[in-house]
C-alpha positions as CSV (number, residue, x, y, z in Angstrom):
1,X,43.8,25.3,21.2
2,X,45.4,28.0,23.3
3,X,42.1,28.6,25.0
4,X,41.9,24.9,25.9
5,X,45.4,24.9,27.2
6,X,44.8,28.0,29.4
7,X,41.6,26.5,30.7
8,X,43.5,23.3,31.7
9,X,46.0,25.3,33.7
10,X,43.5,26.3,36.4
11,X,40.8,24.5,38.4
12,X,38.0,25.5,40.8
13,X,38.9,25.2,44.5
14,X,35.6,23.9,45.9
15,X,36.7,24.3,49.5
16,X,37.5,28.0,49.0
17,X,34.3,28.5,47.0
18,X,31.9,27.2,49.6
19,X,33.9,28.8,52.4
20,X,32.6,32.1,51.1
21,X,29.2,31.1,52.3
22,X,30.5,30.9,55.9
23,X,32.3,34.2,55.6
24,X,29.2,36.0,54.4
25,X,26.6,34.2,56.5
26,X,25.5,37.3,58.3
27,X,24.6,39.2,55.2
28,X,22.8,36.1,53.8
29,X,20.8,35.7,57.0
30,X,19.8,39.4,57.2
31,X,18.7,39.6,53.6
32,X,16.7,36.3,54.0
33,X,15.0,37.6,57.1
34,X,14.1,40.9,55.5
35,X,12.6,39.2,52.4
36,X,10.7,36.7,54.6
37,X,9.3,39.6,56.8
38,X,8.1,41.5,53.8
39,X,6.4,38.5,52.3
40,X,4.7,37.7,55.6
41,X,3.5,41.3,55.9
42,X,2.1,41.4,52.4
43,X,0.3,38.1,52.8
44,X,-1.2,39.2,56.1
45,X,-2.5,42.5,54.8
46,X,-3.8,41.1,51.5
47,X,-7.6,40.8,51.0
48,X,-8.7,37.2,51.4
49,X,-10.5,35.6,48.4
50,X,-12.7,32.5,48.6
51,X,-13.2,30.0,45.8
52,X,-16.3,27.9,45.3
53,X,-16.6,25.0,42.7
54,X,-19.6,23.5,41.0
55,X,-19.3,20.4,38.7
56,X,-21.4,19.4,35.7
57,X,-21.6,16.1,33.9
58,X,-21.9,16.1,30.1
59,X,-23.9,13.1,28.9
60,X,-27.2,11.9,27.7
61,X,-30.0,12.0,30.3
62,X,-32.7,10.5,28.1
63,X,-34.8,7.7,29.7
64,X,-35.5,4.5,27.8
65,X,-39.2,5.0,28.2
66,X,-39.2,8.6,26.8
67,X,-36.8,7.8,24.0
68,X,-38.4,7.8,20.5
69,X,-39.0,4.3,19.1
70,X,-36.2,2.9,17.0
71,X,-33.5,4.9,18.7
72,X,-31.1,4.3,21.6
73,X,-28.2,6.0,23.3
74,X,-25.7,4.2,21.0
75,X,-27.1,6.1,18.1
76,X,-26.1,9.5,19.6
77,X,-22.5,10.6,19.3
78,X,-20.5,10.7,22.5
79,X,-18.8,14.0,23.2
80,X,-15.0,13.8,22.7
81,X,-12.4,16.1,24.1
82,X,-13.2,18.8,21.5
83,X,-16.9,18.5,22.3
84,X,-16.3,19.0,26.0
85,X,-14.0,22.0,25.3
86,X,-16.8,23.5,23.3
87,X,-19.2,23.2,26.2
88,X,-16.6,24.9,28.4
89,X,-16.7,27.9,26.0
90,X,-20.5,27.9,26.1
91,X,-20.5,28.0,29.9
92,X,-18.2,31.0,30.0
93,X,-20.1,32.8,27.2
94,X,-21.4,36.4,27.9
95,X,-25.0,35.3,27.6
96,X,-24.8,32.9,30.5
97,X,-22.8,35.4,32.6
98,X,-25.4,38.2,31.8
99,X,-28.2,36.0,33.1
100,X,-26.4,35.3,36.4
101,X,-25.3,39.0,36.8
102,X,-28.9,40.1,36.3
103,X,-30.3,37.5,38.7
104,X,-27.9,38.3,41.5
105,X,-27.7,42.1,40.9
106,X,-23.9,42.1,40.6
107,X,-23.9,45.5,39.1
108,X,-24.8,46.9,42.5
109,X,-21.6,45.5,44.2
110,X,-18.3,47.4,44.2
111,X,-16.4,44.2,43.7
112,X,-17.8,43.9,40.2
113,X,-18.1,47.6,39.4
114,X,-15.1,49.6,40.7
115,X,-16.8,52.9,39.8
116,X,-19.1,52.5,42.8
117,X,-16.2,52.7,45.2
118,X,-13.0,53.7,43.6
119,X,-9.9,54.1,45.8
120,X,-7.7,57.2,45.8
121,X,-4.8,55.2,44.4
122,X,-7.0,54.1,41.5
123,X,-8.0,57.6,40.8
124,X,-4.4,58.8,40.9
125,X,-3.4,56.1,38.4
126,X,-6.2,57.1,36.1
127,X,-5.1,60.8,36.2
128,X,-1.5,60.0,35.4
129,X,-2.5,57.7,32.5
130,X,-1.2,54.5,34.0
131,X,-4.7,53.0,34.1
132,X,-7.7,53.2,31.8
133,X,-10.7,55.1,33.1
134,X,-13.5,52.6,34.1
135,X,-16.2,55.2,33.4
136,X,-15.4,54.9,29.7
137,X,-16.6,51.3,29.7
138,X,-20.3,50.5,29.7
139,X,-21.6,49.2,33.1
140,X,-22.6,45.8,31.7
141,X,-19.2,45.3,30.2
142,X,-17.5,46.2,33.5
143,X,-19.4,43.6,35.3
144,X,-18.7,40.9,32.7
145,X,-15.0,41.7,32.7
146,X,-14.9,41.4,36.5
147,X,-16.7,38.1,36.3
148,X,-14.3,36.8,33.6
149,X,-11.3,37.7,35.8
150,X,-12.7,35.7,38.7
151,X,-14.2,32.8,36.8
152,X,-12.3,29.6,35.8
153,X,-14.2,26.9,33.8
154,X,-12.2,23.8,32.8
155,X,-12.7,20.2,31.8
156,X,-11.7,17.6,34.4
157,X,-8.9,15.5,32.9
158,X,-9.9,12.1,31.4
159,X,-13.6,12.7,32.2
160,X,-16.7,14.4,30.7
161,X,-17.1,16.5,33.7
162,X,-16.7,20.3,33.8
163,X,-15.7,22.3,36.8
164,X,-16.9,25.9,37.4
165,X,-14.7,27.8,39.8
166,X,-15.5,31.3,41.0
167,X,-13.5,33.5,43.4
168,X,-14.9,36.4,45.4
169,X,-14.3,38.3,48.6
170,X,-17.7,37.0,49.9
171,X,-17.7,33.2,50.3
172,X,-21.5,32.9,50.0
173,X,-21.5,35.0,46.8
174,X,-18.8,32.8,45.3
175,X,-20.9,29.7,45.9
176,X,-24.1,31.4,44.6
177,X,-22.4,32.6,41.4
178,X,-20.9,29.2,40.6
179,X,-24.3,27.4,41.1
180,X,-26.0,30.2,39.2
181,X,-23.8,29.7,36.2
182,X,-24.3,25.9,36.3
183,X,-28.1,26.3,36.5
184,X,-28.2,28.9,33.8
185,X,-26.2,26.6,31.5
186,X,-28.6,23.7,32.1
187,X,-31.6,26.0,31.6
188,X,-30.2,27.3,28.3
189,X,-29.7,23.8,27.0
190,X,-33.3,22.9,27.9
191,X,-34.7,26.1,26.2
192,X,-32.6,25.2,23.1
193,X,-34.2,21.7,23.1
194,X,-37.7,23.1,23.3
195,X,-37.0,25.5,20.5
196,X,-35.6,22.7,18.4
197,X,-38.8,20.6,19.0
198,X,-41.1,23.5,18.1
199,X,-39.1,24.1,14.9
200,X,-39.2,20.4,14.0
201,X,-43.0,20.2,14.3
202,X,-43.5,23.4,12.3
203,X,-41.3,21.9,9.5
204,X,-42.7,18.4,9.5
205,X,-46.5,19.1,9.5
206,X,-46.7,20.5,5.9
207,X,-44.0,18.0,4.7
208,X,-46.1,15.1,5.9
209,X,-49.3,16.4,4.2
210,X,-47.4,16.8,0.9
211,X,-45.8,13.3,1.2
212,X,-49.2,11.6,1.8
213,X,-50.5,13.0,-1.5
214,X,-47.3,11.9,-3.4
215,X,-47.4,8.4,-2.0
216,X,-51.0,8.0,-3.0
217,X,-50.3,9.1,-6.5
218,X,-47.2,6.8,-6.8
219,X,-49.1,3.7,-5.7
220,X,-52.0,4.5,-8.1
221,X,-49.5,4.6,-11.0
222,X,-48.1,1.2,-10.0
223,X,-51.5,-0.4,-9.9
224,X,-52.6,1.1,-13.2
225,X,-49.4,0.0,-15.1
226,X,-49.7,-3.6,-13.7
227,X,-53.3,-3.9,-14.9
228,X,-52.4,-2.5,-18.4
229,X,-49.3,-4.6,-19.0
230,X,-50.9,-7.9,-17.8
231,X,-47.7,-8.9,-16.0
232,X,-48.3,-12.3,-14.2
233,X,-45.9,-13.1,-11.4
234,X,-44.5,-16.6,-11.0
235,X,-42.3,-18.2,-8.4
236,X,-39.3,-16.4,-7.0
237,X,-41.0,-13.0,-7.6
238,X,-40.4,-13.4,-11.4
239,X,-42.8,-12.8,-14.3
240,X,-44.4,-15.9,-15.8
241,X,-42.7,-15.8,-19.3
242,X,-39.3,-15.5,-17.7
243,X,-40.0,-18.5,-15.4
244,X,-41.3,-20.6,-18.2
245,X,-38.3,-19.8,-20.3
246,X,-36.0,-20.9,-17.6
247,X,-37.9,-24.2,-17.2
248,X,-37.9,-24.9,-21.0
249,X,-34.2,-24.1,-21.2
250,X,-33.5,-26.7,-18.5
251,X,-35.6,-29.3,-20.4
252,X,-33.8,-28.5,-23.7
253,X,-30.4,-29.0,-22.1
254,X,-31.5,-32.4,-20.7
255,X,-33.0,-33.6,-24.1
256,X,-29.8,-32.5,-25.9
257,X,-27.7,-34.5,-23.4
258,X,-29.9,-37.6,-23.8
259,X,-29.7,-37.4,-27.6
260,X,-26.0,-37.0,-27.6
261,X,-25.6,-40.0,-25.2
262,X,-27.8,-42.3,-27.4
263,X,-25.9,-41.4,-30.6
264,X,-22.6,-41.9,-28.9
265,X,-23.6,-45.4,-27.6
266,X,-25.0,-46.5,-31.0
267,X,-21.8,-45.3,-32.7
268,X,-19.6,-47.2,-30.3
269,X,-21.6,-50.5,-30.8
270,X,-21.5,-50.0,-34.6
271,X,-17.7,-49.5,-34.7
272,X,-17.3,-52.7,-32.5
273,X,-19.4,-54.7,-35.0
274,X,-17.7,-53.3,-38.1
275,X,-14.1,-53.8,-36.8
276,X,-14.8,-57.3,-35.4
277,X,-13.9,-56.1,-31.9
278,X,-15.2,-57.3,-28.6
279,X,-18.6,-56.2,-27.5
280,X,-17.9,-56.8,-23.8
281,X,-16.6,-53.2,-23.3
282,X,-19.9,-51.6,-24.5
283,X,-22.2,-50.7,-21.6
284,X,-25.4,-51.2,-23.6
285,X,-24.4,-54.7,-24.7
286,X,-23.4,-55.7,-21.1
287,X,-26.8,-54.4,-19.8
288,X,-28.7,-56.7,-22.2
289,X,-29.9,-59.9,-20.3
290,X,-30.3,-62.0,-23.5
291,X,-26.7,-61.2,-24.6
292,X,-25.5,-62.1,-21.1
293,X,-27.3,-65.5,-21.3
294,X,-25.8,-66.1,-24.7
295,X,-22.4,-65.2,-23.4
296,X,-22.8,-67.7,-20.5
297,X,-23.8,-70.4,-23.0
298,X,-20.8,-69.5,-25.2
299,X,-18.5,-69.9,-22.2
300,X,-20.0,-73.3,-21.4
301,X,-19.6,-74.6,-25.0
302,X,-15.9,-73.5,-25.1
303,X,-15.3,-75.3,-21.8
304,X,-16.8,-78.5,-23.2
305,X,-14.8,-78.2,-26.4
306,X,-11.7,-77.8,-24.4
307,X,-12.5,-80.9,-22.3
308,X,-13.2,-83.1,-25.3
309,X,-10.2,-81.9,-27.2
310,X,-8.0,-83.7,-24.8
311,X,-9.4,-87.1,-25.9
312,X,-10.9,-86.4,-29.3
313,X,-9.7,-85.0,-32.6
314,X,-11.0,-81.8,-34.2
315,X,-13.0,-83.7,-36.9
316,X,-14.8,-85.8,-34.4
317,X,-18.6,-85.4,-34.8
318,X,-19.2,-84.3,-31.3
319,X,-16.5,-81.6,-31.4
320,X,-17.8,-80.4,-34.7
321,X,-21.4,-80.2,-33.3
322,X,-20.2,-78.1,-30.4
323,X,-18.3,-75.7,-32.7
324,X,-21.4,-75.3,-34.8
325,X,-23.4,-74.4,-31.8
326,X,-20.7,-71.9,-30.8
327,X,-20.9,-70.2,-34.2
328,X,-24.7,-70.0,-33.9
329,X,-24.3,-68.3,-30.6
330,X,-21.9,-65.6,-32.1
331,X,-24.4,-64.9,-34.7
332,X,-27.2,-64.5,-32.2
333,X,-25.0,-62.1,-30.2
334,X,-24.3,-59.9,-33.3
335,X,-28.0,-59.9,-34.1
336,X,-28.9,-58.7,-30.6
337,X,-26.2,-56.0,-31.0
338,X,-27.8,-54.8,-34.2
339,X,-31.1,-54.6,-32.4
340,X,-29.5,-52.5,-29.7
341,X,-28.0,-50.2,-32.3
342,X,-31.4,-49.8,-33.9
343,X,-33.0,-49.0,-30.5
344,X,-30.4,-46.4,-29.7
345,X,-30.8,-44.8,-33.1
346,X,-34.5,-44.6,-32.6
347,X,-34.0,-43.1,-29.2
348,X,-31.7,-40.5,-30.6
349,X,-34.2,-39.6,-33.3
350,X,-36.9,-39.2,-30.7
351,X,-34.7,-36.9,-28.7
352,X,-33.8,-34.9,-31.8
353,X,-37.5,-34.3,-32.5
354,X,-38.2,-33.3,-28.9
355,X,-35.2,-31.0,-29.1
356,X,-36.5,-29.3,-32.2
357,X,-39.8,-28.7,-30.6
358,X,-38.2,-27.3,-27.5
359,X,-36.1,-24.9,-29.5
360,X,-39.2,-23.5,-31.2
361,X,-40.9,-23.1,-27.8
362,X,-37.8,-21.4,-26.3
363,X,-37.6,-18.9,-29.1
364,X,-41.2,-18.0,-28.6
365,X,-40.8,-17.5,-24.9
366,X,-37.7,-15.4,-25.5
367,X,-39.7,-12.8,-27.3
368,X,-42.4,-12.9,-24.6
369,X,-39.8,-12.7,-21.8
370,X,-38.1,-9.7,-23.4
371,X,-41.3,-7.8,-23.6
372,X,-42.2,-8.7,-20.1
373,X,-38.7,-7.6,-18.9
374,X,-39.1,-4.2,-20.4
375,X,-42.5,-3.8,-18.8
376,X,-41.0,-5.1,-15.5
377,X,-38.3,-2.4,-15.6
378,X,-40.9,0.3,-15.8
379,X,-43.0,-1.3,-13.1
380,X,-40.0,-1.6,-10.8
381,X,-39.2,2.1,-11.3
382,X,-42.7,3.1,-10.4
383,X,-42.7,0.7,-7.4
384,X,-39.3,2.0,-6.2
385,X,-40.5,5.6,-6.3
386,X,-43.6,4.6,-4.3
387,X,-41.5,2.7,-1.7
388,X,-39.1,5.6,-1.2
389,X,-41.9,8.1,-0.7
390,X,-43.6,5.7,1.7
391,X,-40.5,5.2,3.8
392,X,-39.9,9.0,4.0
393,X,-43.5,9.5,5.0
394,X,-43.2,6.9,7.8
395,X,-40.0,8.5,9.0
396,X,-41.4,12.0,9.0
397,X,-44.5,10.8,10.8
398,X,-42.5,9.1,13.6
399,X,-40.3,12.2,14.1
400,X,-43.3,14.4,14.1
401,X,-45.1,12.4,16.7
402,X,-42.0,12.4,19.0
403,X,-41.4,16.1,18.6
404,X,-45.1,17.0,19.0
405,X,-45.4,15.0,22.2
406,X,-42.3,16.6,23.7
407,X,-43.6,20.0,22.7
408,X,-47.0,19.5,24.2
409,X,-45.6,18.2,27.5
410,X,-42.7,20.7,27.5
411,X,-40.3,17.8,28.0
412,X,-36.7,18.6,27.1
413,X,-34.0,16.2,28.4
414,X,-30.7,18.1,28.7
415,X,-27.4,16.3,28.0
416,X,-25.9,17.8,31.2
417,X,-26.6,17.5,34.9
418,X,-25.3,19.2,38.1
419,X,-23.3,16.5,39.9
420,X,-21.8,18.7,42.7
421,X,-23.2,22.0,43.9
422,X,-20.8,24.7,45.0
423,X,-20.5,24.8,48.8
424,X,-19.8,28.0,50.8
425,X,-16.0,27.9,51.4
426,X,-14.8,28.3,55.0
427,X,-11.1,29.0,54.3
428,X,-9.7,31.5,51.8
429,X,-7.7,30.1,48.9
430,X,-5.6,33.3,48.8
431,X,-3.4,34.3,50.5
432,X,-1.8,31.3,52.0
433,X,0.5,32.9,54.6
434,X,2.5,29.9,55.5
435,X,3.4,28.7,51.9
436,X,4.1,32.3,50.7
437,X,6.4,33.0,53.7
438,X,8.2,29.7,53.3
439,X,8.7,30.2,49.6
440,X,10.0,33.7,50.0
441,X,12.5,32.5,52.7
442,X,13.7,29.6,50.5
443,X,14.0,31.7,47.4
444,X,15.8,34.6,49.1
445,X,18.2,32.2,50.8
446,X,18.9,30.4,47.5
447,X,19.4,33.6,45.5
448,X,21.8,35.0,48.1
449,X,23.8,31.8,48.2
450,X,24.1,31.7,44.4
451,X,25.0,35.4,44.3
452,X,27.8,34.8,46.9
453,X,29.2,31.8,45.0
454,X,29.2,33.6,41.7
455,X,30.9,36.6,43.2
456,X,33.6,34.4,44.7
457,X,34.0,32.5,41.4
458,X,34.2,35.6,39.2
459,X,36.6,37.3,41.5
460,X,39.2,34.6,40.9
461,X,39.7,33.8,44.6
462,X,38.2,30.3,44.2
463,X,40.7,29.3,41.4
464,X,43.8,27.3,41.9
465,X,46.5,25.8,39.5
466,X,45.4,22.5,37.9
467,X,47.4,19.3,38.7
468,X,50.4,18.9,36.3
469,X,50.3,22.5,35.0
470,X,53.6,24.2,34.6
471,X,53.9,28.0,35.0
472,X,57.1,29.7,34.0
473,X,58.0,33.2,34.5
474,X,58.1,35.1,31.2
475,X,60.9,37.5,31.1
476,X,61.6,40.3,28.6
477,X,65.1,39.6,27.5
478,X,66.8,42.0,25.0
479,X,68.0,40.0,22.0
480,X,71.6,40.7,20.9
481,X,72.2,42.3,17.6
482,X,73.5,39.8,15.1
483,X,76.6,40.5,13.2
484,X,76.5,40.5,9.5
485,X,79.9,39.1,8.6
486,X,79.9,37.5,5.2
487,X,80.3,33.8,4.8
488,X,81.7,31.6,1.9
489,X,79.5,29.4,-0.2
490,X,80.5,26.1,-1.9
491,X,82.0,27.9,-5.0
492,X,84.2,30.2,-2.9
493,X,82.0,33.3,-3.2
494,X,81.2,35.4,-0.2
495,X,77.6,36.0,0.8
496,X,75.9,37.7,3.7
497,X,74.4,35.2,6.2
498,X,70.8,35.4,7.5
499,X,70.1,38.0,10.1
500,X,69.3,36.4,13.5
501,X,65.5,36.3,13.8
502,X,63.6,37.0,17.0
503,X,62.5,34.1,19.1
504,X,59.5,32.4,17.5
505,X,59.9,33.9,14.0
506,X,60.1,31.6,11.0
507,X,62.9,31.7,8.5
508,X,60.6,33.1,5.9
509,X,60.6,36.4,7.9
510,X,64.4,36.6,7.7
511,X,66.3,38.2,4.9
512,X,67.4,35.6,2.2
513,X,71.2,35.3,1.4
514,X,72.6,37.8,-1.1
515,X,76.0,37.6,-2.8
516,X,78.7,39.8,-1.3
517,X,81.5,41.1,-3.4
518,X,84.0,42.7,-1.1
519,X,84.0,40.6,2.1
520,X,87.2,38.5,2.6
521,X,87.1,34.8,2.9
522,X,88.5,34.8,6.4
523,X,85.3,36.1,7.9
524,X,83.6,32.7,7.5
525,X,85.7,31.3,10.4
526,X,84.9,34.4,12.4
527,X,81.2,33.9,11.9
528,X,81.4,30.5,13.4
529,X,82.8,31.9,16.7
530,X,80.3,31.9,19.6
531,X,78.7,35.2,20.4
532,X,77.8,36.5,23.8
533,X,75.2,34.4,25.5
534,X,71.9,35.6,27.0
535,X,71.5,34.8,30.7
536,X,68.4,35.2,32.8
537,X,68.7,37.5,35.8
538,X,68.0,34.6,38.1
539,X,71.0,32.6,36.7
540,X,73.5,35.5,36.5
541,X,75.4,34.3,39.6
542,X,75.6,30.6,38.4
543,X,78.3,29.2,36.3
544,X,77.0,27.5,33.1
545,X,78.5,26.6,29.8
546,X,78.2,29.3,27.3
547,X,75.6,28.5,24.6
548,X,76.6,28.6,21.0
549,X,75.7,31.5,18.8
550,X,73.1,30.8,16.0
551,X,73.6,32.2,12.6
552,X,70.6,30.8,10.8
553,X,67.9,32.2,13.3
554,X,66.8,28.7,14.6
555,X,64.8,28.4,17.8
556,X,65.0,25.8,20.5
557,X,62.4,23.1,21.4
558,X,60.6,25.2,24.1
559,X,60.2,28.2,21.7
560,X,58.8,25.8,19.0
561,X,56.3,24.4,21.5
562,X,55.2,27.9,22.6
563,X,54.8,28.9,19.0
564,X,52.5,25.9,18.2
565,X,50.4,26.6,21.3
566,X,50.1,30.3,20.7
567,X,49.2,30.0,17.0
568,X,46.7,27.2,17.6
569,X,48.2,25.1,14.8
570,X,46.6,21.7,14.0
571,X,49.6,20.2,12.2
572,X,53.3,20.5,12.6
573,X,55.5,19.1,9.8
574,X,59.1,18.4,10.7
575,X,61.8,17.9,8.0
576,X,65.2,16.6,9.1
577,X,67.8,16.9,6.2
578,X,70.6,15.7,8.6
579,X,69.1,12.3,9.2
580,X,67.8,10.3,12.1
581,X,69.5,12.3,14.9
582,X,67.7,15.5,13.9
583,X,64.3,13.7,14.3
584,X,64.7,14.3,18.1
585,X,63.2,17.8,17.5
586,X,59.8,16.4,16.6
587,X,59.8,14.1,19.6
588,X,60.8,16.8,22.1
589,X,58.3,19.3,20.7
590,X,55.5,16.8,20.8
591,X,56.3,16.0,24.5
592,X,56.5,19.7,25.4
593,X,53.1,20.5,23.9
594,X,51.6,17.4,25.5
595,X,52.9,18.5,28.9
596,X,51.1,21.8,28.4
597,X,47.8,20.0,28.4
598,X,47.0,19.5,24.7
599,X,46.2,16.2,23.0
600,X,49.2,15.5,20.8
601,X,50.0,12.7,18.3
602,X,53.3,12.1,16.6
603,X,53.2,10.4,13.2
604,X,56.6,8.8,12.2
605,X,57.1,8.8,8.4
606,X,60.8,8.1,8.6
607,X,62.2,5.0,6.9
608,X,64.1,3.8,10.0
609,X,61.5,4.8,12.7
610,X,63.9,7.2,14.3
611,X,61.1,9.3,15.8
612,X,59.0,6.5,17.2
613,X,61.7,4.3,18.7
614,X,62.5,6.6,21.6
615,X,58.8,6.8,22.5
616,X,58.0,3.0,22.5
617,X,59.6,-0.1,24.0
618,X,59.6,-2.0,20.7
619,X,59.9,-1.4,16.9
620,X,57.6,-4.3,16.0
621,X,54.3,-2.5,16.6
622,X,51.9,-2.0,13.6
623,X,52.0,1.6,12.3
624,X,51.3,3.9,9.4
625,X,52.5,1.4,6.8
626,X,49.9,-1.2,8.1
627,X,47.2,1.5,8.1
628,X,48.0,2.4,4.5
629,X,48.1,-1.2,3.4
630,X,44.7,-1.8,5.0
631,X,46.1,-4.3,7.5
632,X,45.1,-2.4,10.6
633,X,42.8,0.2,12.0
634,X,43.4,3.4,13.9
635,X,42.9,1.7,17.2
636,X,45.6,-0.8,16.3
637,X,48.3,1.6,15.4
638,X,48.0,4.4,17.9
639,X,50.3,3.9,20.9
640,X,50.9,5.9,24.1
641,X,54.3,7.5,24.7
642,X,56.2,5.9,27.5
643,X,57.5,9.2,28.9
644,X,54.6,11.7,28.3
645,X,50.9,12.0,27.6
646,X,51.5,12.1,23.9
647,X,50.4,9.4,21.4
648,X,52.5,8.0,18.6
649,X,51.9,6.1,15.3
650,X,55.1,4.2,14.5
651,X,56.4,3.3,11.0
652,X,54.8,-0.2,11.2
653,X,55.7,-3.7,10.0
654,X,54.0,-3.8,6.5
655,X,55.7,-3.8,3.2
656,X,56.7,-0.2,2.5
657,X,56.3,-0.6,-1.3
658,X,52.8,-1.8,-0.9
659,X,52.0,1.0,1.6
660,X,53.3,3.7,-0.7
661,X,50.9,2.6,-3.4
662,X,48.2,3.9,-1.1
663,X,49.9,7.2,-0.3
664,X,46.9,9.0,-1.7
665,X,45.1,8.1,1.5
666,X,47.5,10.2,3.6
667,X,45.4,13.4,3.4
668,X,42.3,11.5,4.6
669,X,44.3,10.0,7.5
670,X,45.7,13.4,8.4
671,X,42.2,15.0,8.4
672,X,40.9,12.2,10.7
673,X,43.8,12.6,13.1
674,X,43.5,16.4,13.3
675,X,39.8,16.0,14.1
676,X,40.6,13.7,17.1
677,X,43.8,15.6,18.4
678,X,44.6,19.1,19.1
679,X,48.0,18.8,17.3
680,X,49.5,16.2,14.9
681,X,53.3,16.3,14.7
682,X,54.7,14.6,11.6
683,X,58.3,13.7,11.3
684,X,59.1,13.3,7.6
685,X,62.9,12.7,7.7
686,X,65.0,14.2,4.8
687,X,61.9,14.9,2.7
688,X,61.5,17.6,0.1
689,X,58.8,20.2,-0.6
690,X,56.9,17.8,-3.0
691,X,57.0,15.0,-0.4
692,X,55.3,17.0,2.3
693,X,52.8,18.8,0.1
694,X,50.1,16.1,0.7
695,X,50.4,16.4,4.5
696,X,49.8,20.2,4.5
697,X,46.3,21.5,5.5
698,X,44.6,24.3,7.4
699,X,46.6,25.4,10.4
700,X,49.9,23.8,9.4
701,X,53.4,24.9,10.6
702,X,56.5,23.6,8.8
703,X,59.7,23.1,10.8
704,X,63.3,22.3,9.7
705,X,65.2,20.3,12.3
706,X,68.9,21.0,12.4
707,X,71.9,19.9,14.5
708,X,74.7,22.0,12.8
709,X,74.4,25.3,11.1
710,X,76.0,24.4,7.8
711,X,75.4,25.0,4.1
712,X,73.3,21.8,3.8
713,X,70.7,23.4,6.1
714,X,70.8,26.6,4.2
715,X,70.1,25.0,0.9
716,X,67.3,22.8,2.4
717,X,65.6,25.9,3.8
718,X,66.0,27.8,0.5
719,X,64.5,24.9,-1.4
720,X,61.4,24.7,0.9
721,X,60.9,28.5,0.6
722,X,61.2,28.5,-3.1
723,X,58.7,25.6,-3.5
724,X,55.8,27.2,-1.7
725,X,56.6,27.0,2.0
726,X,57.8,30.6,2.9
727,X,57.0,30.3,6.7
728,X,59.6,27.6,7.5
729,X,60.9,27.7,11.0
730,X,64.3,26.2,12.0
731,X,64.3,24.3,15.3
732,X,67.2,22.6,17.0
733,X,67.2,20.0,19.9
734,X,70.8,20.9,20.9
735,X,71.1,22.0,24.5
736,X,67.5,21.1,25.5
737,X,67.1,19.9,29.0
738,X,63.7,18.1,29.6
739,X,61.8,19.0,32.7
740,X,61.1,16.7,35.6
741,X,58.5,14.1,34.7
742,X,55.1,14.3,36.3
743,X,54.3,11.9,39.1
744,X,53.7,8.3,37.9
745,X,55.6,8.8,34.6
746,X,59.0,7.2,33.7
747,X,62.0,9.3,32.8
748,X,63.4,9.1,29.3
749,X,67.0,9.7,30.6
């Protein structure tokens, strides 16, 4: 935190920084001109090199008329990015380069064999060991190395084209070598095709002769087995017993269904007659024409009886005659139903006999079909073997004919073509005098400007105080020697008071009180008398009230703020045994540290809100109690101080009892606040060591606020020291004069 504070005290003066460029313009211009002149001279004297480029297209060149039957371009795999990269490596392979070097006699040129015309500088470098001796390398390898250094083969992005670039001092030679490499690559691919065709014919000729004999033997076995097993083929390419079995099975199913239907109909008619039920619901009865006529006559007689019953009695002869006829009709209908039953029974018996005969035939055909199936399996195996060998023979013969015709005609379509021949370049690609000179001028100018700015920045001449920073003169003031008069405790015993500590030291570094046996009681009053004050040299001539003499080694607000900044503390715990008035120490220290440029937050844990009231314009804001009671969030409880850049969390408006039930959350809240702020100041009021234990963490300073140096303060300090806080520092707000507020800030006065 001290580093951050120091960095906030100064700022970069951009006007002063860039003014250094104007002050050093002559040096910058001279260096830039020198660098530009050197670059121009080197580019002018450099040997010019010319670059020629030839381009190849990688793709199928097969004609549809010369393509083997049954194949097309879609059957051939298209070269992907990796395939094109492979062809790039083939083009730059030593075999291709050797052919071009031999054809153009490159080993006779000094450009490719430096041993033919070695410069004096090169010989000197070889002698001192800074360069390998070219005579130790075979001549062929020297030429290949020189060609590799001047050759650049690459695939054109997003295409299947390959560019061949070659650089040379001779423009015509550069074009000849680039075209020679392209032609050598195409010729090598053609030779590879011819060799592949010759190898294919040499392999396929004996294989075809062997396959012809094997196909003949396999077909002979099929014919012999078919004649021996007497397998007759029916429809759907099935053997005859299997086809007959399928037909009989279908017929048997139909007969069984017919028998079951006849038996079911006869049984339904029989039940209707036995139970005296109506026969109208039986389909077979309804389909009988005679029964239908009898039913019609029956309906007619019932109608006549109904008409006569309106005028005649039941014993009338006419009505009795009609009823007799009606009874005769019922008998006739039942007789006809009996005939139908007998017909259905006869039909069922006939179907049963037919079914039995079909079952016998099906069983016979099952055995025959099983035997035929076994024989068919063997026949299919023989036929399958013959078909496979025949297909392989046909494939081999087609491939052999295609390869033989290409071999005889020496036809080898290459999957590459020269789409752009290398032309003799008219302008050298190196050196480009204009761009080299311009780049050297821009680079030298930029480097000189950056160097000048960095020198000005590191020298400190471009730094100025930051807005709002306060710089005070630090003076070495000799501290007066504290007197060691004894004091009187509550029981009337004398003890030696604390030695006055140096500014910024905590009470834990001072000597604890010891009982004194011989000092008189009257010295207690003498100890309270003011001692000689310490005055700065600049204030020696001014009249000021004499400050009181401390006897407990406390420090003022400024010293406490300096101690927190210098130690880099993250937490400052203030305990005020004397009540609300002593809480002013925490407020003043927080404002002093905030004015130094650190992010500071004051957490008010007093019961009355004594620390947060002077910093806010109201006591009704939500605060730490609301945060503990889960009634608010951090953004709701953090408020800005009205008189400084510090932030404050007030006591809040929630129920304190409910809030203290969640006191275990205080360590978590403190950890979150120390992460967001450079320093968290906590005013605890008259708390004890156990009460502040949950607020302590890494980088914690404990302060004891005091207004009067009395025994109450001594006892409070001793209790804190004895309970695990030996580095307690006493701080007092008495006599503190706050500085002038920064512009735009209200005064707390």
